[in-house]
Every structure is written in structure tokens, then in C-alpha cells.
C-alpha positions in Angstrom: -73.5 -15.1 -39.9 -72.0 -12.4 -37.9 -73.1 -10.5 -36.2 -72.9 -6.2 -35.7 -71.8 -7.9 -32.1 -69.3 -9.7 -32.8 -67.7 -7.3 -35.2 -68.3 -4.4 -32.4 -66.4 -7.0 -30.2 -63.9 -7.2 -32.9 -63.7 -3.7 -33.5 -63.0 -3.3 -29.6 -60.5 -6.0 -29.7 -58.5 -4.7 -32.4 -58.5 -0.9 -30.1 -57.5 -3.2 -27.4 -54.6 -4.7 -29.3 -53.2 -1.6 -30.6 -52.8 0.4 -27.7 -51.0 -2.9 -26.0 -48.3 -2.4 -29.4 -48.0 1.3 -28.4 -47.6 0.7 -24.8 -45.2 -1.7 -25.6 -43.3 -0.1 -27.9 -42.7 2.6 -25.9 -41.3 0.9 -23.0 -39.0 -1.0 -25.7 -37.7 2.3 -26.6 -37.4 3.5 -22.6 -35.5 0.1 -22.0 -33.4 1.4 -25.1 -32.6 4.0 -23.7 -32.1 3.0 -19.9 -29.7 -0.3 -21.7 -27.7 2.6 -23.6 -27.2 4.2 -20.2 -26.2 1.3 -18.2 -23.6 0.4 -21.2 -22.2 4.4 -21.0 -22.4 4.1 -17.3 -20.4 0.5 -17.2 -17.8 2.3 -19.7 -16.8 5.4 -17.5 -16.6 2.4 -14.4 -14.3 0.1 -16.9 -11.9 3.5 -17.3 -11.5 4.5 -13.4 -11.2 0.9 -12.6 -8.2 0.4 -15.4 -7.0 4.1 -13.5 -7.0 2.9 -10.2 -5.2 -0.9 -11.4 -2.8 2.1 -12.9 -2.5 4.1 -9.9 -2.4 0.9 -7.6 1.0 -0.7 -9.0 2.7 2.6 -8.7 1.5 2.6 -5.0 2.9 -1.1 -5.0 6.1 0.4 -6.8 6.5 3.5 -4.4 6.3 0.9 -1.0 8.6 -1.5 -2.1 10.8 1.1 -3.4 10.8 3.1 0.3 11.5 -0.1 1.8 14.2 -0.5 -0.3 15.9 2.5 0.1 15.3 1.5 4.3 17.0 -1.6 4.0 20.1 0.1 2.6 19.6 2.3 5.7 19.5 -0.6 8.1 22.5 -3.1 6.5 24.2 0.4 6.1 23.7 1.4 9.2 24.4 -2.6 11.1 27.9 -2.2 8.1 29.0 1.2 10.2 28.6 -0.8 13.4 30.4 -3.6 12.8 33.3 -2.0 11.3 33.4 0.2 14.7 33.1 -2.8 16.6 36.2 -5.0 15.3 38.0 -1.6 15.0 37.2 -1.3 19.0 37.9 -4.9 19.1 41.3 -4.5 17.8 42.3 -2.0 20.0 40.9 -4.0 22.8 43.1 -6.6 21.4 46.3 -4.5 21.3 46.2 -3.1 24.7 45.4 -6.4 26.1 48.7 -7.3 24.3 50.6 -4.8 25.1 49.9 -5.6 29.3 50.0 -9.5 28.4 47.4 -10.1 31.2 45.6 -13.9 30.3 42.2 -13.2 29.3 40.3 -15.7 31.3 36.0 -15.8 30.6 35.2 -13.3 32.5 37.4 -10.8 30.4 35.7 -12.2 27.3 32.1 -12.2 28.3 32.5 -8.0 29.7 34.4 -7.2 26.0 30.9 -9.1 23.9 28.3 -7.4 26.3 30.4 -3.9 25.7 30.7 -4.5 22.3 26.8 -5.1 22.2 26.7 -2.0 24.3 28.7 0.3 22.0 26.8 -1.1 18.8 23.4 -0.6 20.4 23.9 2.8 21.2 25.6 3.7 18.0 23.1 2.4 16.0 20.7 4.8 18.4 22.3 7.8 18.0 22.1 7.2 14.3 18.6 6.3 14.6 18.3 9.7 16.1 20.5 11.6 13.6 18.3 10.3 10.7 14.8 11.3 12.7 16.6 14.7 13.4 17.5 14.8 9.5 13.7 14.7 9.0 11.3 18.3 8.3 9.3 18.2 11.3 5.6 17.2 10.1 4.1 18.4 13.4 2.6 15.2 14.5 3.0 13.4 17.5 6.6 12.0 17.9 5.0 8.9 18.9 3.2 8.2 15.5 4.8 6.0 12.8 6.4 8.6 10.7 5.7 5.3 8.6 2.3 5.9 7.8 1.2 6.4 4.2 -2.4 6.0 4.4 
């Protein structure tokens, strides 16, 4: 037979179970809200990541373009200096032919050295001209002008 104590104990256990259910339902709602916030934040972070990737690609393209321009400038400087050295070399040959002096190894070595010095001077001159044409940024001149970041 069922006693009054057993019914009271059953009532207490039912009350505890109901309280536990209410607590778990509230906790479940809080976790759902937290999950929704994390999903929203995750979506925002993915958007930012896509933006950063696009910007990174644009930065890389800009750097590659700048390097290509530098290569073009360097090639044109070298071409001009080669043409000038060829012109000077042919002028020297005409002068040598007119005086009809025999060419010896020392003369050839001296002319090669002078051509190299002239090329070096022309390159230095072109670099100085390009440096002067750059607007003054107010930075130390010993610092590289190619600092991007």
C-alpha cells in the first residue's frame, strides 16, 4: 500500500524535476542566443576575410606593376648606356684608324676600362636624375624609397 510519505516524496521529486526542466530550458535558450551571435560574428569575419583577400590581390598586382616599371626603367638605362658606349667605342676606333697606330693589349684593356667607367658614370647620372625628379618626401635620404609598409 502507498503511504503518505511516499506520495510526499514523489511530489518533491516531481517538483525538483520540474525546476530542473525549467532551468535547462532557460539554459537552452541562452545557448541558442549565444550560437546565433557566434554565427553572426562568423559571417562578419568571413566578409572581412574576403575583403582582405581582394585587397591583398590588388596590393600584389600593384607591387608587380611597380617592379615591371622598375625593370623597364633599368632596361632603358642599360640600353642607352650600351648605345653610348658603342658610339664612343666606334669614335675611338675611327681615331685609332686615322693615326694608324697598332693596337696592343694594353690599349684594348685601357679602352675597356674607360668604357666601363663611362657606363658606370652614366648609370649614376641617370639614377641621380631620377632621384631628383622624385618629389621630396621629407624622409631620410639614406632610407629606401621603396618602403611600402
